[in-house]
C-alpha positions as CSV (number, residue, x, y, z in Angstrom):
1,M,-62.9,-18.2,64.8
2,K,-64.7,-16.4,67.6
3,L,-63.7,-12.8,68.2
4,A,-64.1,-10.5,71.2
5,V,-63.8,-6.8,70.2
6,L,-62.8,-4.5,73.0
7,V,-63.7,-0.8,72.6
8,S,-63.9,2.4,74.6
9,G,-65.7,4.8,72.3
10,G,-67.6,5.1,69.1
11,G,-66.5,1.8,67.6
12,T,-65.7,2.9,64.0
13,N,-63.1,0.1,63.8
14,L,-65.7,-2.3,65.2
15,Q,-68.0,-1.2,62.4
16,A,-65.3,-1.9,59.8
17,I,-64.9,-5.4,61.1
18,I,-68.7,-6.0,61.2
19,D,-69.1,-4.8,57.6
20,K,-66.2,-6.9,56.3
21,I,-67.5,-10.1,58.1
22,E,-71.0,-9.4,56.7
23,N,-69.7,-8.8,53.1
24,G,-67.5,-11.9,53.2
25,T,-64.1,-10.0,53.1
26,I,-63.3,-11.6,56.5
27,K,-63.8,-15.3,56.2
28,N,-64.2,-18.0,59.0
29,A,-64.7,-15.4,61.8
30,E,-67.6,-14.1,63.8
31,I,-67.8,-11.6,66.7
32,A,-68.9,-13.4,69.8
33,V,-69.0,-10.4,72.1
34,V,-68.2,-6.7,72.2
35,I,-66.8,-5.6,75.5
36,S,-66.5,-1.9,76.6
37,N,-65.2,-0.3,79.7
38,K,-67.8,2.5,79.2
39,K,-71.6,1.9,79.6
40,D,-72.4,4.7,77.2
41,A,-69.9,3.7,74.4
42,F,-71.7,3.9,71.1
43,A,-69.8,0.7,70.1
44,L,-72.3,-1.2,72.3
45,E,-75.1,0.2,70.2
46,R,-73.4,-0.9,67.0
47,A,-73.1,-4.4,68.5
48,K,-76.8,-4.4,69.4
49,K,-77.9,-3.3,65.9
50,H,-76.1,-6.3,64.5
51,G,-77.4,-8.9,67.0
52,I,-74.0,-9.2,68.7
53,A,-73.7,-9.6,72.5
54,G,-72.4,-6.4,74.2
55,V,-71.0,-6.2,77.7
56,C,-69.7,-3.4,79.9
57,I,-66.8,-4.4,82.2
58,S,-65.4,-1.3,83.8
59,P,-62.6,-1.1,86.4
60,K,-64.8,1.5,88.2
61,D,-67.3,-1.2,89.0
62,Y,-64.8,-3.4,90.9
63,A,-63.3,-2.9,94.4
64,T,-59.8,-3.9,93.1
65,R,-58.0,-4.0,89.9
66,E,-57.5,-7.7,90.4
67,A,-61.2,-8.2,90.5
68,F,-61.6,-6.3,87.2
69,N,-58.8,-8.4,85.6
70,D,-60.5,-11.6,86.7
71,A,-63.9,-10.4,85.5
72,L,-62.5,-9.5,82.0
73,L,-60.8,-12.9,81.6
74,A,-63.9,-14.7,82.9
75,S,-66.0,-12.9,80.2
76,L,-63.6,-13.8,77.4
77,N,-63.7,-17.5,78.6
78,E,-67.5,-17.5,78.9
79,Y,-67.8,-16.5,75.2
80,Q,-65.2,-19.1,74.2
81,V,-63.1,-16.4,72.4
82,D,-60.3,-17.4,70.1
83,L,-59.0,-13.9,69.3
84,V,-59.2,-10.7,71.2
85,V,-59.3,-7.5,69.1
86,L,-58.4,-4.2,70.7
87,A,-60.2,-1.5,68.6
88,G,-59.7,1.7,70.4
89,Y,-59.6,0.2,73.9
90,L,-58.2,2.7,76.4
91,V,-57.6,0.3,79.3
92,I,-54.3,-1.5,79.7
93,V,-54.9,-5.2,79.1
94,P,-54.2,-7.0,82.3
95,K,-51.3,-9.5,82.5
96,N,-53.6,-12.5,83.2
97,V,-55.4,-11.8,79.9
98,V,-52.2,-11.3,78.0
99,D,-50.8,-14.6,79.4
100,A,-54.0,-16.5,78.7
101,F,-54.2,-15.3,75.1
102,E,-50.5,-15.3,74.0
103,N,-50.3,-14.2,70.4
104,R,-54.1,-14.1,70.3
105,I,-54.6,-10.4,71.1
106,I,-54.2,-7.8,68.4
107,N,-54.3,-4.0,68.6
108,I,-54.6,-1.2,66.1
109,H,-52.3,1.8,66.7
110,P,-52.6,5.0,64.7
111,S,-49.0,5.4,63.8
112,L,-46.2,3.6,62.0
113,I,-44.6,1.8,65.0
114,P,-42.0,2.3,66.4
115,S,-42.7,6.0,65.9
116,F,-45.2,7.7,68.2
117,C,-46.1,4.7,70.3
118,G,-45.7,3.5,73.9
119,D,-46.9,5.1,77.1
120,G,-49.0,8.2,76.6
121,F,-49.4,7.9,72.9
122,Y,-53.1,7.2,72.2
123,G,-56.0,8.8,70.4
124,L,-55.5,12.4,69.2
125,K,-52.2,12.6,71.2
126,V,-50.6,10.5,68.5
127,H,-51.7,12.8,65.6
128,E,-50.8,15.9,67.6
129,A,-47.2,14.5,68.0
130,V,-47.0,13.6,64.3
131,L,-47.9,17.2,63.3
132,A,-45.7,18.8,66.0
133,R,-42.7,16.8,64.6
134,G,-43.5,17.8,61.0
135,N,-43.8,14.2,59.7
136,K,-44.7,13.9,56.1
137,V,-45.9,10.3,56.4
138,T,-47.8,8.6,59.2
139,G,-50.2,5.6,59.2
140,A,-51.4,2.7,61.3
141,T,-50.0,-0.5,62.6
142,V,-51.7,-3.8,63.6
143,H,-49.7,-5.8,66.1
144,F,-49.9,-8.6,68.5
145,V,-50.1,-7.6,72.2
146,D,-47.4,-8.6,74.6
147,D,-46.4,-7.4,78.1
148,G,-45.1,-4.0,76.8
149,T,-47.0,-1.0,75.4
150,D,-47.1,-1.3,71.6
151,T,-44.1,-3.6,71.6
152,G,-45.6,-6.9,70.3
153,P,-44.9,-8.4,66.8
154,I,-46.1,-6.3,63.9
155,I,-48.7,-7.9,61.6
156,L,-49.5,-5.1,59.1
157,Q,-48.8,-1.5,58.5
158,K,-50.1,1.1,56.1
159,A,-48.7,4.5,55.4
160,V,-50.8,7.7,55.1
161,Y,-49.5,11.0,53.8
162,V,-49.8,14.1,56.1
163,Q,-51.2,17.1,54.2
164,E,-50.5,20.8,54.6
165,G,-53.1,22.4,56.9
166,D,-54.0,19.1,58.6
167,T,-55.4,19.4,62.2
168,P,-55.1,16.4,64.5
169,E,-58.8,15.7,64.0
170,V,-58.5,15.8,60.2
171,L,-55.4,13.6,60.2
172,Q,-57.0,11.1,62.7
173,K,-60.0,10.7,60.3
174,R,-57.7,10.2,57.2
175,V,-55.6,7.6,59.1
176,M,-58.8,5.7,60.1
177,E,-60.4,5.8,56.6
178,E,-57.2,5.0,54.6
179,A,-55.4,2.7,57.0
180,E,-57.1,1.5,60.2
181,W,-60.5,0.4,58.7
182,N,-58.6,-1.7,56.1
183,I,-55.6,-3.3,57.8
184,L,-57.4,-4.3,61.0
185,P,-60.0,-6.5,59.1
186,E,-57.2,-7.8,56.9
187,A,-55.2,-8.9,59.9
188,I,-58.2,-10.7,61.4
189,N,-58.7,-12.5,58.1
190,L,-55.1,-13.6,58.0
191,I,-55.3,-15.0,61.5
192,A,-58.7,-16.6,61.1
193,N,-57.5,-18.4,58.0
194,D,-54.2,-19.5,59.5
195,K,-52.0,-17.5,57.1
196,I,-49.5,-16.1,59.6
197,E,-47.5,-17.3,62.6
198,V,-45.1,-15.7,65.2
199,V,-41.6,-16.9,64.9
200,D,-38.8,-15.4,67.2
201,K,-41.1,-12.4,67.9
202,L,-41.6,-11.7,64.2
203,V,-44.7,-12.3,62.1
204,R,-44.2,-14.7,59.2
205,S,-46.5,-15.9,56.4
206,K,-47.3,-19.6,56.5
């Protein structure tokens, strides 16, 4: 299965996927391309280090949003991608891509959906909201992407305990280390090996 990993920043989730493909934890999958909306994203350096194609496709480089949408879809098709993995991608995936890759786009979100998700909840903002609410447990969710924001079928979730004295940055790091870096590769492995399917908007084991 050919993957496109879409990223906006450092690419720690990308690194987790690369590591688990290389050590055989993820079977029957390879990263065909890493796409970022930022030219200076360190994720592109990570891709280069491992001999993976890296491309910058930024909305800023196109006269219209439609032109960007078309360029993104064209790149995915060019690399003959089977699964699109959003790993810290801070651009809303255009409808033409969602439609073309129905139940073939997955996203990692740093909370236990349906808590702390939807419009405006991304990056540190999620962890700030968790701490402000006084939650004792948070975590991460891998889900398929649909037309909504964080509304697609849930594939995997993992809980992470909030500790006294946590800052948003400390909590973010723990959620990544204990949850995100584990369940995102696990979800890819399930899909690549045909272990799950979507039935009536719910993920079921095959």
